[in-house]
N, C-alpha and C positions, 0 to 999 in steps of 0.2 A: 438334175440329170434328169435327161425325161424316164417317161413311164417303158417305151420299150428299153433302154439299154440296163436300167432295174429287171428288165425280165428275164435279156439274155446273160446276165451276171449272174441272175438267182439260178438260169437254167442249167448254165456251163455247171455252176457250181455244185448243184444238185446233181448232173449228170459225170464229176470229176469225182465226188463222192462216192457212186450209186458205182463203180465200177473199181475203186480202191476197194470200197465192200466187198465187191465180188470176187478178185483174183486174192485178196487176204483169207477172207473166211471163207471155212471150210473142214472136213476133219484132220486134216493139216493145216494149221496154223502157219501163213508164208506173211511178213514181213513185205510192207511195198518198197523196200529197199532193194530186194533182188530184182526187182528189172534195170536199177542200172549194175551194180555190183558185182563187175567179172570174176570177184573170189567167191563167191556165195555156194553154199552147199549145193551139190551138183542133183541132190532128190528135189531138190525144192526150186531150183530151176527146171528140172525138166519138168515134174508140176505144174509151174507157174505155167511155159512157155508151151507143151503141149497138149496140156488138160484147162486151165481156168483161163489162158486170157483167149481161145480162140472159140471159146463158152460165151465170157462175155461179151465179147467184138461179135457173134453172132445175135445174140441175143440183143443187144441194141440194135441191130442192122435191121430184124426183122420185126421190133418193137417200134423202131421208127418210120417203115415203112408202115404195118398196119395204120399208127396215128398219124400221118401226116396225107395217108390215103383219104383215111375215116374223113380227116378235120376237109379236105378237097370236095366228098361228098359231100358232105352233109352242106358246106356253102352253095354247088349246085343244086341240091335238091333245097334247098332251105330249111330244112327238119334238122335238128340236133340225136334223133333216134336211124337218121343215116347211119350206116358205115359200113365194111366189107362182110360181115357178120351176120347185120339184119336183113341186107339187102341179097343173101344169098352169094356173091361172091365167092367168099371162103367155101365155102361147099362146091360151085365148080371151078374151084379151083383144088381142091381136096380131090374130084372124084379124075378129073385130068393129071394128079398125081398118083392116084391108085391104079389109072389106068392101064398109067407107064410101070408100075411094077407090076401087075397082076401078070403084063400080057412082056413082058419084058421088053420094051420094045427101047432100044440103042439107036436112032441114027448117028451112022456114024460120020456126018460133017459137022456135027453136034456135037458129037461124045459129049462131054458132064452135063454138057447143059439142053439135055434132052428132056430131061425131067423137069427144072423148071419153063421150059418154052414148052411143055407140055398142060405145065400147072396155066401157066399165062391163058392160052389158048383158053383153056377148060374158065377160066377166071374171063373173058372179053368174052368169051359167048353165052355165059349168063348176066352178064351185065344188061347187054345188048337185048338177051328175049325179057327181061323182065321187064324194061321201061318196050320192049316191043307190044309185051300181054299187057302192061300196064295202060297203054291207047291204044289200044283195042277195046277195055274194057273202061273207059273211064278217058273222054276225048279230052276234057281237063288235066289230064293226069294228075288231079291231086296228091299228095305226100302220105297219104292213107291210103291210097290207093298202090303206090310204090313198095309201100313200106308190105302190106300183107303181101304181092304176088310177090316179093321177094320172098317173107315166109311161105309161100306156097314152095315155090322152085328151090328153095333151103331141105322142105319137106322131101323132096319129089327126089332133090338127089341123093337125100341125107338115106331116101332105100333102096338109090343103086350103089350108096358103098355097103350097104347093106346085103344085097346081093352077092357082091364081089367075095367079100366076106365069107360069105356063105360057102359059093363054088372053089374060094382055093384053100391051096396046102401047105404046103412048109411055108407060105411066105405071109403067112395069116398072123404074124409073131409083129415081124417089120412093117405089113399096114394098120395094125389096130398101134404100132409105136407113133402111126404120122397123126393117123386120127385123134388120139390124144394128146398130141403137139410134147416135144419135147426137143429142147437144143442142149442134151446130152450123147457126152462121146462121138459129136458132129468135124472134129478138126478146123485145121485150115486150109481143106480142097473145099467145105460147106461156103466157104467164105467169099475164096476166088466166084465161089459157084452163084452168090446170091446180090455178090459187089459191083458188075455193070449194071445190072436193072434196078436197082435201086438209086444208082449214078441215074441211067436214063430217065425211071419214071419219075423221079425225086424233081429233076430239072422240068420236064414237061409242065408238070402242074404247078412249081416254083412260077416261069417264063408267063401263068394265066394267074397269077397273084390278085394283081390290079382289075383283070376280069372277071375275078369270083365275084372281088368288090360291087365291081358294078351289077353282075346277075343278082345279088341281094337285092337290087330294089324291084324285080322283075325283067322276065328277057326283052320287053318292050320297051323297058327303057333303056336295058342295056345298047340293045340295038339303036336307040337314038343317040345313045353315047358314043356310037360309029364301031362297036365291037357286031364282030360277026362271029353272031352267038352257035350255029348250026357247029361250024368248026374247031371254034373253044371248047363247047361240049364235047366233040369229040373226043380230043387230044385231050382231057380230064381224064373221059371215059376210062381212052387205052392207056395213060400214064397212071392211075388208081389199078384198072386189071393187072398192069407191066407186076405191080411194086406187092401186091397181095399173093398173086401166082406166084413171084420169086420168094416169096416169106413164106406160102405154103406147103413149096416144094422142099426146102429145105428144113422148115418148124413141124408142118400138121400144123390141122387147124388150131389156132387159139386165136379165142372170142375177148369180145368185147375192149380191147384198148384200141383200138379206131372209133370205140363210142365215147368212152371213158377220157381220154387223154384231150383230144380237141374240146370239148364240153368243159374241162376243166378248166385246161388251159383259158378258154374263151373265157369262163366267167373270171377267173383272175386279171388276164391282160387285156381283154378285148380283142371284141370279133374283123379288127383286121388283117385280112390275109398275106396283106406283104410280111405281118412278122406271124400270124396264127401258124401260118405253114411249117415256119423254121422251127417255130418255137415248142408246138406238137409234133415236130422230131425228134430233139431235143430229148424232152420228155418222156416222150414214146421206149427214148431207146433208155433211158432212165429207167420205166416202168417196169419196162421185164427185164430188166437187168435183177431190179430189187425180187418183182416176183418166183426169178431163176431162184436165184439166191436160197429166197425162202423154203422152193421147193427139193430143197436138196439138202437142208437145213432142218425143218421142221419135224422131220425125224428119223433123222441121222440115224442111222446109215441108209437106209430106206428112202429111195429119192419117189417124191411125186412128179404126175407129167406138171408142167409148169401151167400147161390149161386148166389145168382144175382149180389155180391158185388165181388165173384171172378172171377166170368164169365167180367164183367167193365174191370179187370186186365189184366185178362189173355187171352182176346179176340185182343188188341191189340199187346202184344207180341207176340202171336202165327204168328203174321200176320209179323212181326218186325222179331219172328226168319225163317220165310219161304222166307221171300224178301232176307234178306242174304245169303242162304240155296241157291236160286237160280241164287243170284248175286256172287255166288262160284262156278256157275257150275254144285250145288249139287242136289238136289231133287228140 
């Protein structure tokens, strides 16, 4: 059996276990047999299908979106410190989402998709501003320049969010909820909201898996191999922005998933993007489902925002990756 086959089997098994734990464990223990038992207790069935299952599915979709976009950004920029959070893309998506809530924007022909569309626009604009400013500062666009530019833009956008919070009234609680990151009490309508964008964004990145492998050797080498570098970079950036924007729109800012998951997947199973993107997608879903389970049970009955749990995990991993890069003479 090949290494990639083992990777898929292990990742799929971990995801199934995470889903099982996510729907079973809580203030009320629900046996997994409730899924297929038509004669199960009505209360348990309602909790499972109206509260637990949509929460687990949404956490899985958000985690998968952030992880696959992080893997693509890391491959495109050839740096393991790149992810939607450190590049400021998540902050841009948050500004787009919070502006929609703050001004009560609703576009009739978009309906429930108004929020994710504005969030994606914020993410895409931030990504292009970061890359444009990095090119202005450093024509060579070294990785440390891009990362630092992302941090600068992220800080600026954070101040914009703080301003909107200071000016808001009764919407304050809702906006704070978005910023802390949570998949609690979202329901199936939020899954309907994010699912089309997850499919489209993931497909855009997956279609560029071979091109990402070629770009690992440098843009000039990729061009000689027949890759239309500019077009592919644009497609990857748009795909990553779609995924990040839609994830932030339904769950708020959840950091470090796009950093930790691709890095650990790469360490375990290799850096071939033909497999890395799909494996990161699966492992990202697993991680966020488990983090959400911890967030709602660790100090039960009080729930923590899931973004707090991912930050506790992600910040030490970020420091470890940075230390390794410095030791190797990298960034």
